N, C-alpha and C positions, 0 to 999 in steps of 0.2 A: 345570598343567592340572587341571581338575576332572574327576574320574572317578567316575561312579555305577555300581554293579554290582548286578545282580539275577540271582541264580543259586543253585540248590540244590546245585550241584556244586562241589566245591573246585577252585579254579584251580591247575593244576599247574605253571605256568611263567609268571614275570613277563615273560620274553622273548616269550611267546606274545601277551600283551596289547599289548606295544609294537609287535610286528610287525603286528597287526591294525589298531591305531589309526593307525599311520604308513603304511599302505598308500595308494598314490596314488588319489585320488578326483577325478573331473572334475565340472565344473559345466555346466548348472544342476542343481538337485536331482533325484535320481532314485533308484530302488531298483536296485542293481547286484549282480551275483554275481561272485565272484572264485574263481579256481582255488586250492584249498588248497595246491597244489604250490608256488605262488609264495611262500607263507608258510613252507614247510619244504623248503628246497633240500637239506638233508641228512636222509635218511629216518630216521636214528638219533635225530633231535631230535623226530620226530613223536610226540606223546603217544598212548599206547595207546587211551584212550577215544574219540579223534577220528580214528582211522585210517580209518574208513569214511566220514567226512564230507568231501564234495568241494566244497560251495558254501556258505560263510557269506554272509550278506546284510548290506549296509551302506547306510544312508540318510544323505544329506548335505543339510542345509537351511541356507539363508542366514539369519543373524541380523541383522547390520548394526546399524542404529539402532532396531530394533523394540522391544526392552525399554526403551530410554531414552524413546522417544515414548510408550509405554504408561504409563510412570511419570509423565511430565509430565501426560498427560491424566487420570490417576487423581488427581493432586494437585488438579486442577481439579474433581474429583468429577463428571466428565461423565456416566458411566454412571448414577450414582445420581440426578442431576438429571433426566435424560431419563426414566428409569423412574418417577420420582416424579410427573411430571405427565401421562404418557401411559399409559393402561390398555389393554393389547392385548386382542384378541379372546380369548374363553374357550378357543377351540380352538387358539390359537397354541402351537407347540412349537418347541423349540430355543433358540438364543441370544436374550436379551432385546434390545429395540430400543435400549436404551442402550449395550449392548456392541456391537451391530451398527454403530451410528454411530461408536463409539470405534475399532473395528478398521478401518472404512472411512477414518477420518481418518488412522490410522497408514499405510495404503496411500497415501493422497494425499500426505502429508508425506514418506514414504520414497521413493516412486517418481516424484513429480511428475506425476501423472496422475489426473484425476477421472472417467474413463470407467467407467461401471458394468460394462460387458461384460468388463473386464479383472480385476476384483476376485476373481472366483471362482477363476480359474486361479492367481492369486497366492497365495490362501489355500491352495489344494490343495498347493502346494509348500512350505508353511510351517505345516502343521497342528500339528506337534509343538512348534515354536517358539512359536506363538501360544498354544497350550494352556498351556505352561509359563510364559509371560510374563503371561498374563491370569488364570490360575487357573480358566478356564472350559473347557468341553469344546467345542472348535472343530472344525467340519466344513465342508467346502466347500459343502454344500447350504444352509448358513445364509446364503450370500452370492449367491444367485441374483438376477437382475435385478428380479424382482417384489418381493423383500424389500427391496432397496435403494431401489426406487421408493417403498415404504411409508415409508421414512425421509424422503424428500423431501416426501411429502405431510404428514407430521407437522410438518416445519419450515415448510411453506407456510401452515399454519394460524396466522393472526395472533395469536390468543389464546394458543395453546400456545407459539409462538415468543417472545412477549413475556415469558411466565413463565420459559421456559428461559434466555433471554438475560439477564434480570434476575438470576436466581440464579447464573448463571455469573459475571457481572460482580461481584456482591457477594462471592461466595466467593473469587474470584481476588484481590480487593483485601485481604480478610482473610488469606488464606493466605500471601501474599507481602508483607504489611505495607506496602502502597503508600500513599503520601501523596496525598490527593485535594485538590489546590490549583488546578491548571489543567487545563482540558479544551478541546480544539480541535475545531472543527466545520468540515467541508468536504465537497464532493460531487465525484464523478467520473463519467465516462461510459465505456461499453465498447461497441464496435461488434460487431454480429452479422450473420449471413447469413439471418436468418429473414424471412418475408414479413410486412410490417406489417399487411396486410389480414386475415391469419389469426391474428395474435398481438398482442393488445392491449398486452402488456408491452413489445414491441419496436416502437417507433414512430420515425418519422424525426425527427431532431433535429440541431442544430448540434454538430459535434464540435470537439475542441480544435484540429484541423487546419483549421478553418473550412470544413468540408465538411458536407453533409447526407446522413446515412446512417441506416439502422435501428440503434437502440441502446437500451440501458436505462441508468438512472441510479442510482447508489448514494450515499446520504447516510450519513456516518459521524461519530461523536463519539468521540474518542480521549483517553486520559488521559496527561498529561505525567508524567515524561519518556520513558516506555518506549513510548508510542504504542499502549497497550492499547485496543482497541475496547470501548466501553461500550454503545453502542446503534447500530443500523444500520437503514436503511430502503431498500427496493428499489422504485423507481417506474419508470413508462414513460419513454422517452427524450425525449419532446417537452415535458415539464414544465420550468418555470423553476426555478432554484435557490432563489430568495428565499423561497417559501412552505414549503420543506422544513426550514428551520432550527428553526422553532418546535416542530413535532411531536417532532423528535428531542431537542430541549432538554428538553421536558416529560418524556419518558421517562427521560432521564439524571437529571433532578432527582428523579424518583420512585425511581430506582435507588439513588443515593448517599445520599439522605435527609440532605443537609447544605447549609447556607447559607454564604455568603462565598466561594464558588468563583469563579474568574475564567474566563469563557468567551471564547475567542479565535476569531475567524473572519475571512473576507475581506470585501470590500465588499458582497457579496450578503447578508451577515448584517445589514446596516445599516438594515433596515426599522424605522421608529419603533415599530411594534407589538411587534416582537421585543425591542427594547431595553427597552420599557416592562414587558413580562412578566418579563424577567430582573431588572430593578430591583425590581419588586413582590415577587419571591421572595427579596429580600435577597441577591442574587448580584451579581457584577460582570461587565462585558463590555468587550471591546476589539476594535475593528475599524477599518480605514480607511473613511472615508465615500465612497460612490460619487460620481463626478463627474457627477451628474445632479441635477435639481431645484434646490434652493437652495444646494447645495454650491459650485458655481463662483463664485457671487456672494459667498458667505461667505469663500471663499479669497481672492478679489480684495480684499475689504474689509480682511481681517486683514493681508494683505501691504502694503496701502496704509498702514495704521496703523503697521506695522513701519517703513516707509520714512520716516514722519513722526516717528519716535522714540518712539512710544507704548509699545512693548514692548521688553523686554530679552532679548537672545539668550543662550541657554545651549548649551554644547557637550556632545556625547554621546561617551563613550569606552567601549571594551570594558573589562571588569574587568582584563585583563592589561596594559592600557595606562595604568592609573591609577598615579600615583607611589606609591612605597613608604611615604612619610611624608606626613602631612597638611600640612606646611609647604611641600612642593614643589608646583609647578603642573604639570599634565600638558602634554605636548608638543602644541601645536595641530595640528601636521602629522599626528598620529595620530588626530585626531578622526574619528569615524564619521559624525556628522551634527550639525546645529545646529537649534535650534527654540525655541519659546515656547508658552505656552498661555493660553487664555481660558476663561471659564465661561459657560454658557448655561442658562437655565431651560427645561425641556421640559414640554409639556403634551399629554395625549391622553385621550380618553374611550374606555374599553375595557369592554365588557359593562355599560354604564350607570354605570361607576365612573370618576370623574375622577382621573387619575394625574398627579402633578407631582413632578419630581425635578430635581436639578442635575447637569449634564453638563459634563465637562471636554473641551475641544477642544484637542488638541495639534497645533500646526502645525509640522511637521518637514521639514527639507530634508536628504535623503540625498545625500552628495557623489557616491557612485558612481552613484546613480540620476540625478543631474543631468548627469554626464558622458555616461551612456548616452543620455539624452534629447537632449542637445546634438548628439551624433553622429547620432541619428535625425532631428533637425530638419534638419541639413545635407543628409542624404540626401534628405529630402522636398523641400527647396528645389531641389536639383539636378534631381530628377525632374520637378518641376512646371515649371521653366524649360524643360527639354528638351521636355516635352509641349506647352507653349504655343507654342514656336518651330516645332514640327512641324505646327502648324495651318496655317502658310503656307509650305510647302516651295517650293524652286525649281521653276520650270515644267518639266514633263516628262510623259511618258505615264503614265497611271494615277494621277496626283496629284490629290487633291481640291482644288478651288479654291472659296473662299468668295466669293460675289458680293454678299453682303449684310452690312453692318457689324453689325447687330443679332444676326444668327446667329453671327458670329465672336465677339462679346463674350459671348454666352451659352455658347459652347463653352469659352472661357477661364475664365469664372466657375465652371463645373462642375469644371474641372481644379483650380482653387484650393481649392474645397470638398473635392474628393476627397483631396488631399494635406494638408489642414488648414493651409494657409499663407495664408489670406485676410488681407490687410493687411500681409503681409510681402513680397509681390512685387507690383510695379506694372507695368502693361503699357500700351503705346500702339500704335496702328496708324496706318498711312498708306495712302492710296488711290493706287494707281499706274495710270495709263491709258496704254495702248499703241495707237497709231494705225497703220493699214496701208492704203495706197492700192491699190485694186483697179481694174484697167483695164476698160474696157467690153468686153463680149463678147456677140456675138449681139444679142438684144433687151434685154440687161441693160446699163444705163448705168454709167459710171464712178462709183465711190463710195469712201468712207473708212470702214473698219470699226474700231470702238473696242472694246478689251478692257480690262476692269477687273480689277485684281488687288490684294489687300490684303496688306500686309507688317506683321507684328506684332513688337514689340520689348519686352523685359522689363528691369526694373531692380529691385534689391533695396532695400527700405526699411531702411537700416542702423539707424536709431534704434529702429524697432519690433522688429527682430530682436534688438538688444542688450537691450532691455527684456524681451523674451520669454525670452531665455537666463538673465537674472537670476532669473526666476521658475520655472525648470525645477527639477525634483526636489522641489518642495514638495508636501506631502500632509497632509490633515487626518485625525487619528485621534480617535475618540470613545470615552470611557470614563466610567463613573460611579464609579470607584474613587477613594478619597481619595489625596492626594499622599503621605502617610506610607506607604501600602501599595503604591502604584504610581507611582513618580516618572517624570519625562520620560525618563530614561535607561532605566528598566525597561520603559516603553512600547515604546521602539524595539527593545530586545533581545528582549522577549517576542514581538513580532510577527516578528522575524527568524527565530525558531525554528519558524515555520509549516511548514517542510520536514518536520517530524516526521510530520504527518498525510499528507504527500505520499509518504513512504516506505512507508506502508501501501498506498497505491494502486499503487506500483511493485511491491510484493510480490504483490499480488493479480494483477497482470498479468505477473508474472515467470515464471521457468521452473518453480519448485516448485509454485505454485498454479495458474497459467495459467488465469485465469477465462474467457478467450476463446481459442479458439472454444468455444462451448457446443454439445455434441453432443446434448443433450436437445431434444425437439421440442415438448413441452407446456409451457405457461406456468407451471403449478403446479410441475412438476418443475424448471424453470429457476429459479424464485424460491427453491425449497427448496435447490437446489444452491448458489446464490449465498450463501445464509445459512449453509450448511454450510461453505463456504470461509472465511467470516468467523470461524467458530469455529477453523478451522485457523490463521487469521491471529493469533488470540489466543495460541495455543500458540507460534507462532514468535516473537511479541513477548516472551512470558514467558521463553523459552529465552535469547534474546539479552540481555534486560535483567538477568536474574539473574546471568549469566556476567560481564557488564560490572560490575555492582555488587560482586561478590565480588573481581574483579581490582582494582578501585579501592580497596576496603577494605584489601586486602593490599599495595597499591602494587606489583602484579606484572603480568607480561605472559604471553601464551601463545604458544608456538612449536611448530613441527612440524605445522602444519595447512595450510600452503601447499604444494601439489604442486610439486615441482621445486626448492623453496627451503626446506629443513627448518630452517635457522637463522633464518629471518625470524620476528620476533615482533610481537605487536600487543596493546595493552591493550583493544581493542574488536573481538573476532572476530565475524564475521557468523554468523547462524544456519545458513546453508548450509555454511560451512566446519566448524562444530561438528558437524553431523550427518554430513557426508561423512567425517569423521575415523574413523567407525565402520565404514566399508565394508571388507569382506573378512573379517568374523567369521563363523564357521561353527559348525554344530551337527551332530555325527556320532552316529549311532545304529547300533550293531553288534549283530546277533543271530546266535548260533551255533545249529545244530540240536540241540546237546546241552543247550540251555536257558540258556546263558550270555548275559547282556545287558549291553552296555557303552554308556555315553553320555559324550561328550566335547565341550567347548566350546573354541574358539580362545581363547588367553589374551589378556587386555587388555594393551596396551602402556602406557607411562608417560603418553603424551599423552591417551589415552582415560581413564585413571584420573584425571588432573587435570581433565578436562572434567566427569566425574561429580562430582568434589569441588566444582567451581565451581557446578554446578547443584544441589548438595545432594541428590544421588541416590546411594544406597549401591551399592557395587560388587557386592553380593550379587544385584542384579537380573540379573546375568549369571552369576556364579559358582554360584548355587544353582538354576539352571534344571534341572540334572540331577536334583535332588532332588524337583522338582515335576512332572516330565513325566508321571508316572503318577497324579498326584493332582488333575487338573483337575476341577472340579465346576461345578454350575449354581447354587451358593449365593451367588455374588457376592463370593467371598473376595478381598480385596485382597492380591496377592502381595507387596507391599511390607511388609505387616505380619507375614509369616511369618518 
């Protein structure tokens, strides 16, 4: 245990220190008084100078992962970058805005809560810890709601945010020696409870659950393989995804200042203008083409050419399924997909400039995708048949009866269109007439009443269904990269890793960041808060990636981080488990009335020490806190450098 002592009086008994430091202390943090009699059960052991002292005071503050998070954010130079671009008011006093933002991010990442109203109380219980970890003089008055709101206004300013984001991304890439070769672009939505009429940022749009609710949209570009956000855009929820790709791409291109990068996105990135700009900047793109416009006809033509023997099929295998030697052939049963490719010359006039380039179209059939589509087709066929038969149910009360053949045919066609099985199911109807003799009654003569009823029957077009199933699972991928740099196999595998950007969305909506619900009511505060959380997302990605890279380099695993299963190990620990491993660390401060001052930190266990090693963070960020508690300044000193 680290023990810092500040006293002008000679300590007379080592046993006295141990008794004080080992006294029971309850949580949460508070200033408590203890009866000195509990420390000296035997009056003969009571030192003379302290005989009249009855109540020593002890403060307990939680440390947990606070020093680690501050160390990570300092490596990103977050306080310096924010303070570089934002000049506060001349009358501003207290903590700088860069450090305010940094400590707020520590609270968010440590507590999993982004509410402004809770930060001040959290800081009040950890002033000593935060002062020692940051090297700044931390007080709870620095974290009032109005000061935190000022941080959100800074991040809301598009000009300031663009500079801050750009410098954070550039410094992170340099600090962690990250290779910039692939960048993935994608968008997500998040539903809120705000009134769309009062909040332009939160408009009604279509959600992933196919419902229409107030929401905002977040466009993000991430760096492979760690999923580090390079650029983000926050827009209102009713906007389409397609126009969002080009602005975020241009900001990324300006940030990384490099050509030859492969940009990967989904089909919404397939706008011809977007592809043209990427090619003009000497970069590469990869995306599946949307099944709209000319794409269905192009797919039909290429598959027809394949059936006529014009193209040669190649099989795609995962790296681990490739044979060990070149003389061996891979097992066809382990193939991931098959496909072929063609080339097309693309032309577009952009800003008065005619752009021409050659594009490779990779036609790929994923076997798993084909099986899934086949099952979905069978389900649609069954539902369509049942719906058509239900148009003419058996006679009974409350049953709708079609009395017109044209009306019945129209209803059947709508069902075929709804389930997308037109041409796969054929139907025929027959007209049934029922005659009923009615006897004469009163002044009404005898007569015959005729009732018309239609009965519809369905049959499956087996040939059409079989032909359709053969073409299931095929998809067109577009890229302008040369074959030597991006082969057909690499096209398939690169797009399969699109889940990397989806993991960022899961983290944003997960327990630690919890981007929704949004508790702020103003649009500028909401936009600033969303951007603040994307900075926290960067820190989470860095922590996880650096730990994984170190374990891979050492061919090692990490164990002792799974609650209830200490022997379980993993080569890829999640950031949540890494941070939770530091729960339970405490900082004790003991002051005796005679002037003696003691500071003590809970010792790090072996798992915590290994995590610090994996993250390239010195253990001294914890062990030396007792030496820095009285020396916090406003000069921006980096505690990692002491």
